[in-house]
C-alpha positions, 0 to 999 in steps of 0.5 A: 017877029023872029022865032029862036030855033029850039033843039031837043036836048035833055040832061037826063032820062030819069024825069020823063015829067020834065017836059022843058027843052033846052035850046042852044043858048041854054044847053051851052050855059048848062054844060059851062056850068057842068064844066065848072063845077068838074074843074072846081071838084077836080082841083079840090080832089088834086089837092087832097091827094098832094096833101096825102101824099106829102103826108106819105113822103113825110113819114118815110123821111122820118123813117130814113132818119130813125136808127131802129127802123121800126114801122111808124105803125107800131106808134099806135100799137103800143101792145104789140110785139117789136119786130123780129126781122127787117128787110135789107137796105130799108133806107134805099127802099124808103128813098125809092118810095119817096121817089115814087111819092114824087112821081105820083105828085107829078101824075096828079098835076095837069098836062099844061102844069109848067113842072111837068112841061120843064120836065119832059121838055128841057132846053136846046142843050139839055134836050137830049137828057129830057126824062120820061117823067112823070112814070106811067102807072104800070111801071110804078104799080111794079116798083110798089110791090117790091118792098111788100114781097120782100117784107113778105119773104123776110117773114116780118111782122104785120106792122112792118107789111102793112108799112111798105105796102103805104106806097102801093096804097098811094098808087092805088089812091092816085090812080082812083083820082085820076081815074074819076077825073078823067071819067068827069072829063069824058062825061062833059065831053059827051055833052058836048058831043050830044049838042053839036048832033042835035045841032046837026040834025 
């Protein structure tokens, strides 16, 4: 009669009354289940992020096509007086924000995504022209504060300042999503390390 070796492995220390000890197979099944749940949640949050970015970019495109250059926020603030000042080169900054939205969308894609792979490594004839995309968050954060700062310097009304802060808000939103997914993946890796440590003990 063979006796299966049992390796101590507890998922939570907040339940001292649970004396069940997971063996190696149960550990593997638990980790795989948690990894599957984490991957599913990550995909859902990334999809949500892409939808929010697309809607925000669409608003910027509509802003470019409008002739009056009035912030879309005035549509929900009909009683607010019209703006008395707008930033110069508004279309240019709106197009810059759309480009930043596209970069934020790339940041939400996994590293193995074909789009990210194709942008970071062009075919051999064009290999020297490969672009460092997507741009990482520190540089994006610096670019997203340009238009809000300019709007403040021009003493624009608060709906206009809030409108030009939209890309900054999207940058924070994407950064938060990435931080959450990275933390979730790190927790799964930590569980795997605990399993290996228990196996070697």
